Each structure stands twice: as C-alpha cells, then as structure tokens.
VEXKEMI-226240 format. One line per field, with one value per residue: x, y, z of N, C-alpha, C, O in turn. Coordinates in steps of 0.001 Angstrom, whole numbers, plus 500000, padded with zeros to 6 digits. Atoms other than C-alpha are relative to their C-alpha. Example, Ala and Ser with C-alpha at 12.3 -4.5 7.8 and 13.67 -1.06 7.14 Angstrom:
BEGIN
n_xx: c(500890,499180)
n_yy: c(498810,498810)
n_zz: c(500000,499940)
ca_xx: c(512300,513670)
ca_yy: c(495500,498940)
ca_zz: c(507800,507140)
c_xx: c(500900,499230)
c_yy: c(501200,501090)
c_zz: c(500000,500730)
o_xx: c(501936,499739)
o_yy: c(501181,502198)
o_zz: c(500665,500899)
//
This chain:
BEGIN
n_xx: c(500852,499131,500639,499487,500649,500217,500073,500319,499549,499999,498649,499898,499680,498855,499504,500962,499908,498811,500253,500882,499232,499113,500808,500258,498751,499808,500985,499497,500279,499390,500041,501162,499673,500892,500132,500428,500563,500057,501250,499840,498894,498734,499705,498631,499213,500705,499206,500147,499290,500806,501299,500027,500998,500166,500746,500726,500366,501074,499859,501042,500744,501109,500900,499532,500182,499224,498592,499746,500074,498688,499156,500430,499548,498543,499734,500640,499198,500632,501292,500938,500241,498794,499350,498727,500189,501294,500825,499400,500314,500199,499624,499898,498604,499673,500233,498828,500299,499244,499616,499235,500638,501235,499953,500160,501403,500731,499730,500684,501450,500360,499736,500952,501363,499901,501057,499714,499456,499566,499816,499946,499218,500460,499231,499899,499171,498720,499781,501016,500446,501443,500501,501216,501161,500175,498996,500448,500900,501267,500919,499712,498588,499592,498846,499065,499088,500674,499915,501256,500310,500578,500452,499167,498666,499347,499188,498562,499504,500675,499332,500956,499489,499977,501033,501204,499879,500081,501378,501028,499441,499387,500809,500622,499202,500781,500422,498976,499828,501168,500875,499460,499796,501277,500305,499234,500445,501285,499761,499319,500981,500922,499278,499794,498897,500311,499232,499804,499351,499101,499552,498606,499140,500123,499266,500022,500322,500513,501441,500341,501413,500137,500379,498830,499875,500922,501030,500597,501458,500490,499595,500732,501375,500010,499585,501041,500983,499365,499890,501311,500372,499143,499939,501188,501207,500747,500904,499280,499275,500620,500053,498659,499664,500923,499523,498803,500419,500534,498909,499178,500729,500042,498686,499955,498723,499994,500725,499169,499851,501255,500121,499082,500544,501148,499467,499454,501121,500559,498983,500001,501102,499924,498761,499765,499416,499292,500882,500939,500048,500698,499707,501066,500794,499329,498968,500723,500285,498705,499625,500906,499601,498736,500294,500084,500798,499627,500889,499381)
n_yy: c(498810,498829,498776,498667,498987,498684,498922,498710,498930,498620,499504,499108,500763,500840,500826,501083,500876,500844,500963,501030,500855,500834,501061,500965,500735,500936,501075,501356,500622,499427,498536,499375,498855,498883,498869,498778,499058,498615,499475,498570,499495,500716,500968,499957,501210,501041,501227,500684,501282,501204,499742,499465,498938,499269,498763,499349,498642,499455,498538,499348,500864,500602,500616,501241,501211,499940,500156,501409,500746,499878,501000,501322,500187,500184,501429,500781,500467,499767,500670,499510,500847,500450,499151,500519,500494,500645,499123,498698,499279,498556,499505,498550,499593,499703,501200,500793,501386,500231,501408,500447,501166,499620,500487,501459,500263,499776,501123,501184,499830,500141,501380,500913,499772,499476,499038,498763,499015,498760,500048,498690,500047,499176,498777,499718,498854,500523,499647,500565,501305,499969,500019,499206,500768,499873,500827,501396,499923,500714,499266,500368,499614,499734,500819,499984,501140,501162,500119,500467,499679,498660,499616,498918,500078,498728,499712,499881,501099,501171,500805,500406,500944,499331,500596,499173,498890,500545,500376,498960,498677,499351,499047,499013,498775,498774,499742,499122,500277,500483,501089,500791,501370,500709,500250,501175,501163,500456,500666,501265,500912,500386,500958,501246,499927,499741,498943,500280,499077,500784,499195,500309,499325,498665,498831,498863,498738,499061,499745,498790,499788,499970,498666,499130,499651,498914,500451,501218,500085,500027,501239,501111,499991,500245,501365,500906,500069,500719,501405,500620,499966,500926,501392,500592,500157,498736,499771,499742,498724,498983,500469,499834,498586,499424,500358,499225,498607,499870,500196,498794,498986,500422,499769,498567,499368,498537,499411,500046,501385,500447,499355,500684,501332,499879,499672,501226,500897,499531,500237,501419,500287,499177,500216,501401,500782,501143,501066,500610,501459,500369,501327,500991,500086,500985,499279,499247,500943,500360,498887,500017,501097,499602,499019,498621,499886,498747,498856,499206)
n_zz: c(500000,500156,499533,500258,499167,500599,499012,500610,499118,500480,499816,498841,498788,500386,498896,499801,501163,499856,498925,500551,500902,499171,499396,501071,500213,498886,500018,500173,501281,501193,500044,500622,500841,499688,500905,499333,500969,499561,500547,500231,499177,500189,498952,499466,500171,499260,499903,498714,500078,500075,500613,501355,500063,501255,499760,501090,499606,500819,500049,499215,499096,500744,499042,499393,500811,501241,499634,499698,501256,500646,499354,500459,501381,500009,499810,501047,501124,501290,500054,499010,498844,499335,499011,499507,498643,499769,499175,499722,498778,500141,498681,499864,499888,498603,499215,499633,499663,498765,499915,501167,500620,500692,501380,499978,499699,501254,500900,499491,500144,501412,500427,499361,500490,501363,500276,499280,500931,499350,498548,499364,498782,498872,499784,498566,499644,499494,498594,499116,500472,500244,501371,500127,500429,501449,500660,500002,501161,499851,499141,498613,499944,498614,499648,501130,499937,500587,501450,500585,501383,500080,501336,500508,499419,499728,501172,499787,499165,500556,501029,501032,500982,501301,500832,499852,500945,501347,500305,499845,500202,498844,499252,500900,500053,499891,498626,499441,498566,499248,500457,501110,499532,500042,501404,500414,499224,500534,501295,499731,499429,501070,500856,499268,499045,498603,499345,498581,499074,499152,498872,499679,500966,499415,500485,499077,500671,498995,499999,500748,500302,501458,500465,500116,501418,500314,500940,499443,500029,501380,500653,499403,500505,501452,500317,499527,501088,501109,499611,500186,501421,500747,499556,499403,500807,500022,498865,498755,500037,499132,498614,499444,499863,499027,498665,499686,499848,498650,499046,499980,499228,498596,499411,499738,500369,499952,501122,501223,500421,500605,501317,500912,500237,500903,501318,500564,500300,501282,501031,500314,500931,501205,500742,500371,498911,500559,500499,499059,500046,498757,499462,500056,498779,499145,499258,498967,498922,499397,499143,498855,499118,499367,498962,500476,501231,500677,499802,498938)
ca_xx: c(500000,501877,501071,501539,500573,499174,499745,498157,499666,499283,502959,502248,503140,506633,507623,504430,504743,508271,507187,504374,506752,509174,506325,505522,509179,509045,506172,506821,506974,507796,508672,505808,506275,504784,503467,503249,501021,501633,498170,499010,502198,505891,507190,510205,513002,511437,514304,513558,515896,514343,511468,510863,509062,507787,506401,503849,503456,500142,500097,496879,494737,492387,490672,491037,489420,491057,494421,494152,493108,496403,498160,496084,496952,500654,500405,498512,500232,499564,495914,492822,492841,496479,498170,501683,500285,497382,496167,496790,496989,495611,497124,496672,499907,499617,498864,501216,501169,502074,502302,504657,502234,499453,500582,500865,497370,496094,497808,496372,492847,492765,494315,491817,488715,488701,485472,486977,487566,488104,489470,488809,491388,490672,491808,493056,494410,498149,497970,494719,494148,490534,488631,486068,482568,482520,485558,483663,481926,478650,475554,476343,479597,479759,482416,485288,487225,484694,485523,482646,481384,480428,479067,481605,485182,487567,489359,492775,493131,492257,493370,491638,492181,493233,490784,488035,489345,489707,486065,484170,486557,488209,486958,484618,486871,484066,483312,486531,485956,483378,481450,483764,484492,480806,480378,483178,481977,478431,479722,482012,479233,476947,479641,479790,482752,482771,483988,485443,486180,489212,489816,493246,494597,495375,496355,497361,495890,495296,491691,490140,486744,485486,484124,487702,487562,485988,484050,482816,479105,478641,480596,478900,475444,476221,477982,475226,472804,475254,475820,472096,471536,474437,473834,470355,467252,464922,462329,465034,466609,463991,463750,467511,467884,464753,466107,469443,467723,465832,468921,470879,468180,467995,471728,471169,474206,475264,473371,476343,476848,473175,473190,476258,474618,471384,473397,475271,471997,470576,473843,473662,470344,471299,474691,475863,476829,478587,477234,474166,474409,471701,472493,470482,467633,469536,472325,469827,468802,472442,473185,470154,471282,474687,472959,472908,469996,470659,468104,470463)
ca_yy: c(500000,503031,506363,509935,513172,516510,519659,522957,526168,529919,530298,532139,529321,528151,526895,524885,523519,522292,520670,518871,517589,516372,514442,512839,511874,510072,507779,504056,501951,502939,506625,508911,511226,514673,517293,520787,523195,526902,528400,531793,532097,531284,528348,528333,525793,522484,520005,517515,514594,511278,512857,513389,516709,518045,521565,523324,527104,528492,532132,532873,531489,529056,527901,524799,522128,523324,523593,520068,518832,520188,518020,514996,515495,515620,511929,510890,508787,509096,508296,508981,506045,505562,506950,506589,505769,503767,506395,510049,511772,515330,517325,520944,522906,523873,520341,517694,513899,513208,509427,507597,504779,506792,505924,502233,502307,503759,501042,498347,499796,500072,496618,495006,496502,496830,498867,501491,504610,507450,507695,510771,511390,512781,516382,517172,520357,519852,521511,520160,517028,518148,517498,520103,518758,520077,517910,514678,513981,512552,513789,511871,513690,513709,510970,511853,508771,506422,505326,504653,504569,508099,509997,512803,513591,516352,518116,518690,515392,512394,509664,508840,505833,507075,504625,506883,509833,507636,506576,509669,512558,515015,517774,520407,523280,525832,525456,527339,526701,524704,521470,520147,517088,516185,516549,514026,511721,511593,510756,508093,506545,506572,504616,501965,503163,503463,506296,505713,508071,506734,508155,506480,508345,511774,515117,517790,521147,524297,524882,527426,528922,528341,531886,533230,533194,536391,534468,531772,532604,533294,530243,527888,528964,529076,525731,524115,524978,523786,520542,519799,520845,518686,515529,515075,513611,516486,515885,516104,519376,521706,519516,519515,523244,524090,522203,524006,527374,526829,525489,528577,530878,528819,529292,533071,534280,537907,540288,540738,536965,536338,538869,537188,533777,534891,536444,533175,531201,533353,533058,529272,529263,531922,530619,527437,524643,522254,518965,517503,513782,512951,510040,506844,506373,503329,505717,507933,504875,503957,507426,507141,503774,505307,507853,510906,511003,513684,516101,517409)
ca_zz: c(500000,498689,500364,499226,500922,499775,501823,500804,502135,501781,502658,505919,508343,507351,510807,511242,507704,508353,511624,509786,507104,509770,511414,508042,507624,511010,509997,510251,507106,503565,502982,501963,499004,499661,497264,498778,496856,497345,496919,495459,497489,497008,499000,501330,501144,502179,502280,505083,505796,504782,502865,499147,498741,495437,495196,493004,493195,491920,490741,492660,495457,493717,496914,499044,496830,493611,495361,496727,493295,491946,494513,493499,489851,490733,491647,488520,485877,482163,481576,483644,486041,487003,490108,491481,494929,496358,498827,499643,503008,503120,505981,507110,506927,510598,511716,513086,513243,516901,516446,514132,513314,511620,508096,508993,510507,507228,505200,507455,507322,503544,503096,505488,503837,500036,500186,502516,500426,502914,506458,508584,511330,514795,515194,518702,520235,520913,524355,525778,523686,523233,520011,518966,518444,514867,514113,514749,511404,512716,514528,517723,518372,522173,522278,519919,521052,519435,515904,513510,509967,508886,505887,505569,506622,507692,504854,506424,508279,506169,503794,500508,498306,494851,493282,494661,492654,489588,489859,491039,490354,492705,494963,493458,492366,492322,496056,496975,500712,502746,502174,499453,501625,501938,498182,497582,500385,499001,495525,496945,499028,495991,494104,496845,498932,502727,504979,508463,511335,513201,516660,516869,513836,515238,513762,516256,515273,517357,518372,516011,515181,511607,511386,511514,507697,506362,503722,506125,506342,502636,501474,503942,502761,499036,499033,501098,498289,495645,497556,497540,493928,492733,494735,496193,494544,493605,496390,499078,497918,499497,502601,503207,502596,504606,507619,507383,506945,510217,512012,511016,512389,515596,516147,516215,514269,514452,512187,509785,509772,509029,506192,504683,505096,503402,500588,500097,500219,497409,495475,495699,493859,491314,490171,488393,490782,488407,487048,488728,489511,492075,494335,494175,496637,497883,498882,500719,502721,503271,504660,506898,508262,508989,511219,508965,506489,503838,505243,507961)
c_xx: c(500886,499229,500735,499280,499919,499849,499788,500399,499863,501366,500206,500298,501199,500505,499072,500054,501203,499796,499080,500786,500950,499216,499605,501236,500225,499030,500657,499669,500686,499901,498784,500482,498956,500010,499460,499566,499958,498812,500077,501124,501267,500282,501434,500752,499420,500767,499894,500708,499030,498662,500176,498856,500036,499132,499323,499602,498943,500082,498951,499319,498767,498982,500508,499780,500820,501486,500344,499907,501303,500966,499642,500547,501504,500385,499409,500996,499337,498701,499154,500028,501253,500550,501293,499876,498604,499060,500776,499551,499821,500142,500074,501444,500379,499628,501293,499523,500796,500475,500728,499337,498749,499979,499810,498560,499133,500196,499216,498486,499562,500202,498956,498599,500058,498910,500221,500679,500628,500109,500112,500742,499312,500933,499974,500903,501313,500240,499031,499602,498531,499705,498707,498862,499841,501015,499690,498904,498770,499120,500258,501490,500514,501223,500976,500955,499374,500135,498685,499993,499282,499633,500730,501349,500583,501049,501496,500599,499326,500914,498932,500691,499951,498996,498684,500047,499875,498550,499033,500529,500514,499020,499409,500740,499199,499582,500943,500292,498650,499194,500551,500227,498702,499593,500733,499520,498685,500184,500678,499030,499018,500633,500335,501142,499487,500921,500065,500570,500817,500567,501466,500984,499865,500833,499888,499772,499454,498496,499718,498491,499849,499698,501176,500234,498941,498840,499175,498489,499462,500313,499223,498586,499952,500307,499015,498932,500587,500093,498683,499623,500796,499695,498696,498899,499112,499071,500713,500678,499313,499925,501340,500303,499054,500428,501197,499696,499495,501083,500872,499328,500000,501330,500272,501369,499910,499286,500861,500190,498755,499811,500905,499466,498827,500455,500592,498920,499357,500972,500024,498908,500204,501200,500178,500733,500843,499030,499114,499964,499317,500300,498790,499215,500582,501101,499387,499713,501286,500476,499135,500388,501307,499801,499913,499211,500266,498877,500553,501506)
c_yy: c(501237,501263,501226,500971,501311,501012,501303,501100,501346,500645,500856,499273,499098,499099,498811,499002,499071,498950,498879,499041,499096,498869,498947,499140,498945,498831,498645,499485,500707,501525,500510,501174,501085,501009,501178,500992,501377,500675,501520,500612,499227,499107,500164,498732,498909,498685,499432,498662,498818,500165,500563,501006,500638,501219,500470,501378,500530,501527,500744,498979,499463,499347,498643,498789,500007,499838,498564,499140,500085,498981,498585,499720,499797,498538,499136,499609,500426,499212,500367,499211,499619,501018,499336,499377,499404,500859,501283,500502,501475,500605,501521,500404,500413,498845,499264,498587,499638,498569,499591,498841,500341,499486,498490,499610,500205,498835,498762,500099,499810,498562,499036,500122,500611,501000,501327,500987,501199,499767,501431,499865,500803,501194,500328,501213,499496,500280,499292,498577,499949,500002,500797,499148,500042,499155,498507,499887,499097,500807,499708,500191,500178,499212,499943,498822,498727,500045,499464,500227,501344,500306,501212,499911,501388,500290,499996,498917,498713,499236,499509,499039,500659,499391,500763,501158,499511,499714,501177,501410,500603,500877,501037,501336,501242,500325,500976,499705,499603,498967,499179,498543,499194,499701,498753,498751,499455,499283,498653,498964,499520,498983,498707,499996,500280,501085,499673,501212,499156,500898,499766,500576,501497,501012,501078,501282,500951,500179,501338,500091,500088,501388,500962,500403,501037,499535,498843,499930,499915,498671,498796,499923,499690,498546,498966,499825,499230,498505,499273,499926,498987,498538,499366,499747,501230,500188,500367,501367,501046,499575,500256,501473,500703,499712,500860,501491,500229,499812,501243,501103,499654,500249,501481,500609,501519,500546,500053,498576,499485,500618,499312,498616,500058,500366,498786,499012,500391,499720,498533,499599,500681,499698,498527,499257,498835,498902,499422,498491,499524,498581,499088,500007,498951,500658,500865,499096,499598,501087,500024,498906,500309,501106,501431,500055,501356,501026,500896,499809)
c_zz: c(500000,500370,499487,500918,499237,501121,499237,500960,499312,500204,501230,501301,499731,501112,500243,498846,500114,501097,499519,499115,500782,500656,498958,499756,501076,499981,499740,498599,498848,500006,499216,499163,500217,498860,500796,498927,500641,499347,499870,500801,499672,501194,500501,499625,500898,500046,501417,499892,499994,499321,498591,499917,498618,500268,498719,500506,499028,500009,500799,500898,499278,500932,500461,499094,498711,500285,500318,498747,499212,500603,499585,498615,499918,500184,498887,498926,498700,499933,501197,501298,500769,500982,500440,501384,500129,500837,500284,501367,499656,501392,499983,500257,501417,500922,500277,500318,501248,500155,498730,499270,499200,498562,499944,500325,498761,499034,500439,499793,498559,499527,500548,499424,498607,499629,500726,499055,500663,501503,500510,501328,501116,500150,501488,500218,500610,501478,500935,499626,499649,498502,499948,499444,498482,499223,500073,498935,500090,500941,501468,500252,501415,500421,498827,499986,499433,498478,499449,498501,499980,498551,499443,500705,500134,498930,500215,500848,499550,499057,499039,499044,498619,499027,500103,499010,498559,499605,500018,499768,501299,500751,499045,500038,500358,501431,500709,501475,500578,499224,498835,500412,499946,498575,499502,500730,499460,498669,500195,500569,498939,499059,500738,500990,501409,500548,501488,500718,500957,501095,500336,498986,500262,499225,501063,499201,501049,499880,499336,499854,498492,499469,499947,498552,499645,499119,500565,499780,498570,499328,500551,499434,498506,499676,500518,498914,498823,500289,499751,498524,499189,500301,500459,498970,500147,501197,501302,500033,500882,501462,500692,500256,500965,501421,500377,500140,501430,501060,500113,500799,501489,500702,500262,499683,500151,498773,498735,499477,499313,498620,498983,499657,499020,498592,499321,499616,498670,498855,499585,499033,498652,499122,499660,501103,499487,499606,501095,499776,501277,500423,499880,501316,500946,500825,501096,501193,500718,500949,501262,500994,500717,501014,499542,498692,499349,500009,501100,499949)
o_xx: c(501445,498108,501964,498377,500822,499029,500568,500116,499976,501542,501277,500285,501080,500908,499529,499945,501095,500206,499279,500644,501142,499740,499439,501129,500905,499106,501591,498734,501616,498916,498313,501154,497760,501062,498369,500329,499291,498827,499607,501124,501207,499855,502332,500185,499228,500158,500248,500413,498109,497837,500967,497690,501068,498267,499824,498955,499202,500388,499147,499441,497840,498017,501425,500737,501410,502199,501388,500627,501689,501741,500530,501079,501992,501497,499560,501821,498281,498658,499679,499836,501141,500529,501430,500760,497741,497841,502006,498370,500581,499383,500680,502186,501564,499480,502368,498515,502009,501417,500502,499832,498042,498959,499102,498046,498190,499235,498603,497842,498581,499390,498606,497819,500259,499039,499492,501758,501580,499249,500930,500365,498418,502150,498904,501910,501283,501008,499426,499053,498022,500457,497765,499080,499465,500867,500484,497810,498532,499605,500238,502286,501610,501923,500859,501636,500014,499690,497956,500826,498436,499829,500416,501580,500005,501905,502232,501713,498398,502004,497861,501794,498931,498595,497883,499064,499272,498181,498195,499754,500434,497805,499982,500663,499681,499176,500499,501452,497664,498815,499866,500136,498709,499021,500136,499400,498531,499552,500369,499043,498615,499931,500949,501388,498346,502023,499036,501418,500289,501347,502086,502195,498832,501971,498784,500414,498603,497947,500328,497772,500623,500087,500991,500867,497767,497741,498375,498003,498552,499451,498804,498107,499162,499621,498911,498461,499918,499840,498670,499166,500273,499781,498590,498771,499058,499034,500124,501045,499978,499970,501387,500767,499465,500360,501269,500362,499872,501095,501298,499982,500126,501358,501280,502055,498821,499150,500373,500187,498843,499370,500500,499561,498760,499896,500392,499042,499066,500559,500225,499088,499761,501262,499635,501602,501303,497819,499550,499649,499999,500350,497653,499751,500440,501352,499950,499903,501307,500938,499622,500378,501554,500765,499739,499811,500449,498511,499943,502230)
o_yy: c(501614,501470,501255,500587,501667,500836,501653,501014,501455,501829,501437,499881,497877,497967,497684,497794,497874,497800,497716,497825,497936,497766,497775,497933,497950,497963,498528,499966,501491,502075,499858,502071,500797,501343,501095,501315,501577,500925,502260,501818,498030,499389,500488,497826,499114,497618,500097,497891,498751,499252,501480,500648,501143,501191,500262,501486,500651,502116,501916,497771,500215,498742,498072,498059,498990,499190,498068,498149,499129,498347,497754,498640,499176,498143,497914,500421,501058,498035,500803,499792,498990,502220,498114,498632,499629,500710,501303,500440,502025,500279,502109,499696,500499,499020,499687,498404,499444,498313,500160,498395,499434,498972,497982,498643,499450,498337,498077,499111,499117,498036,498059,499173,501818,501704,502290,500711,501772,499129,502212,499045,501609,501030,500416,501387,498630,499561,498821,497850,498900,500558,500501,498264,499042,498960,497684,500411,498259,501691,500623,499259,500706,499616,499063,498601,497675,500996,498761,500957,501615,499483,501679,498971,502359,499451,499567,499064,498226,499691,499072,499301,501247,500047,500745,501429,500180,499854,501296,502366,499988,500711,501284,502068,502110,501456,501709,499540,500313,499179,498283,497642,498032,498645,497897,497690,498241,498257,497683,497808,498357,498196,497811,498977,500704,501296,499399,501926,498267,501812,500600,500457,502094,500742,501490,501518,500553,500179,502351,499118,500802,501713,502140,501427,500863,500086,498246,498969,499135,498087,497923,498839,498852,497918,497877,498715,498370,497680,498179,498887,498408,497691,498140,500505,501828,501292,501010,501847,501628,500423,500825,501841,501640,500588,501367,502191,501208,500522,501614,501783,500537,500447,501824,501099,502079,499851,499691,498346,498793,499940,499064,498179,499250,499886,498590,498329,499530,499309,498222,498676,500173,500185,497666,499821,498014,499083,499232,498022,499143,497664,499548,500358,499063,500256,500992,499497,499437,500789,500303,499129,499809,501549,502330,500164,502344,501577,501905,500389)
o_zz: c(501030,499905,499426,501661,498480,502023,498351,502155,498091,499915,501404,502372,499832,500845,500433,499057,499848,500940,499869,499244,500420,500816,499294,499538,500819,500851,498946,497959,499040,500498,498285,499672,500268,498316,501362,498016,501655,498142,500734,501052,499389,502314,499725,499015,502096,500121,502391,498978,500808,499357,498370,500086,498175,501143,497614,501548,497831,501046,501122,500694,498977,500464,499871,498838,498349,499520,499893,498619,498540,499886,499393,498355,498973,499835,498914,498508,498711,500294,502222,502365,501822,500717,500383,501807,499281,500747,500272,501709,498859,502304,499087,500937,501738,502132,499851,501001,501156,500906,497662,498236,498762,498104,499074,499763,498524,498449,499620,499440,498292,498766,499885,499510,498477,498628,500486,498531,500132,502111,500024,502165,500859,500233,502091,499533,501484,502118,502002,500454,499253,497701,500683,498615,497870,498017,499617,499140,499220,501646,502291,500143,501603,501350,497973,498985,499420,497834,500149,497963,500833,497657,498349,501465,499647,498651,499327,501352,500195,498711,499461,498565,498258,498065,499169,498321,497720,498439,499124,499817,502363,500641,497984,501025,501086,501700,501593,501854,500382,498072,498341,499579,499539,498307,498849,500118,499326,498416,499502,500146,498942,498425,500158,501636,501588,500041,502107,500184,501625,500830,500996,499170,499961,498839,501420,498177,501845,498778,499677,500078,497855,498347,499640,498294,499972,499188,499845,499183,498290,498671,499791,499101,498070,498870,499954,498665,498249,499411,499187,498049,498237,499412,500445,498009,501221,501739,502170,501106,501738,502353,501783,501336,501650,502283,501497,500903,502074,502066,501207,501589,502336,501917,500880,500580,500278,497766,497664,498268,498298,497692,497847,498510,498093,497606,498122,498600,497840,497771,498411,498239,497622,497993,500352,501767,500280,499728,502230,498682,502228,499603,499776,502367,502163,501961,502183,502341,501938,502051,502357,502204,501815,501639,500364,497623,500059,498971,501452,500759)
//
C-alpha cells in the first residue's frame, strides 16, 4: 500500500509547515512522498531529511478544493485512472502527526477493507488534547474517542484511496471553501465506497473557530445549496435546505453573519453549481442507516 501526501499552504506558516513535514518523515513503514502546493504564494526551502518533497506554486489562490486537486493530479500517471500511489493523506499545513504509526494504521485499514475509500482522522488540540465537536463527522459527536462509519470527513486530516478519485473525480473546484468534503463523500458513498472516522489516527491542530475566515458565512450557505443541487434527489433538495435554513436561524448568528449567510443562500440558487448527479435512493437509505439522512 503506497502512500503519498498533499499539503496545501498559503505560505504564511513556514515553521508549522516544516514541523508537519518532519512528522511525516518520522512515519513508520515505507517513505511517503509529499506534494506541497503553494496556493498563490511562494514556497520556502522544504528540504527535510528522509522525505521526498515536490512543490507546486500556483500564481493565485484558487481555493482549498482546487488547490488540493492540483496536489492529486501531481500523483497521477499518464491516463485517467492511474496513480503513482494507492492512497493520499491530506494534511493541514499547521497540523502535526504526533504518532509515528498513523501511516501504517492507514495502510492496514485500507488493506483490510477493500470497500473502505476514505478515512477521517481525529483532530486534537496539541495543548489540551481536546477534540472540537465540529471535528467529529457525525451527529452523535459527544464521544470523539469512538471510531465509527460516517458519511463525511475532515478536509485537512484524512486519507483517501486514489481509486476513489479515479472513479468519482476530485473535489469540486468551484466550492473554493466549505462542504467540498461532503460533496466528495456523498459521491464516493453513491459509488459503493465506505467512509470511516478513526479516533486512533490523530492530527494535532490548534483549536480554532470556523468563522475566523471572512468568507465563512457566505461560502457555507452558498455551498450548502450547491451541495444539495448537485447531489440530492429532487424531492430532498427543498427539505435539506429548509432544515438548514431553520437550524441557522435557531443558532442566532450575528446580524452581519446572518446577512452574509442569506446572501450566500441566494447566490447558491442563482449561480451554476457544476454537474448535477443525484444520488440513488439506495444511497439515501444507506446514509440514513449510517445515522445521517441527507436532510440534515
């Protein structure tokens, strides 16, 4: 089981990036080749002993999914379906792998279950060890130490079998930020793959608030609409978006945040969302049995 890794960076955290790469170099088993994508920023010198690092510098910030797709394509062989590796790790540039056996655990998990397509790692604060509730990709998130089958995954702390990309494509470029992982997970599940949350595969990452990004509220709302329009059977689209509209109001965001969210919600209906490939009703039932029916 050959592993590669994709790291996306804006070039503003060179010390954290180097620490992450050093933690990748310390992983047990075969060496992991890393592609670092500079998303609209020049990259520093990234020579790390024991690690092969390739770099790609993009002239502008193309967003998270498009940037990660550049990293995916760097591992593709000639032809649509071939890759140089069997699975790719996706790691935030300010994260850190505190254990040396994470890569081996990934290899073992993929080898043991040929239907397993995506593994979501547990994100833990390096100082407190705490995992934020939003970082547990299921509705019943009170126990982050419990591993389980899930219906989505965490974008900066995961491993994806390259056969998934070969079959269903990459992340949706147009999303720029937010919900791109769920879009890929839904397509993968619809194609018969499974997604696991593994509490024993840990990425250290400082505790942060998602709203720290200026575009958070608009992107979350717009992409939520796009996600539904692209992937859900027509009868479920208004149900899913109606539930999320009410949930957003119930959370009582700030007035500027709510205005940005409503603007993004309108934008999601008024702008192209990419190709529409509604999931099978059997997949809707599968998501429901996994504890997250696609209405919430």
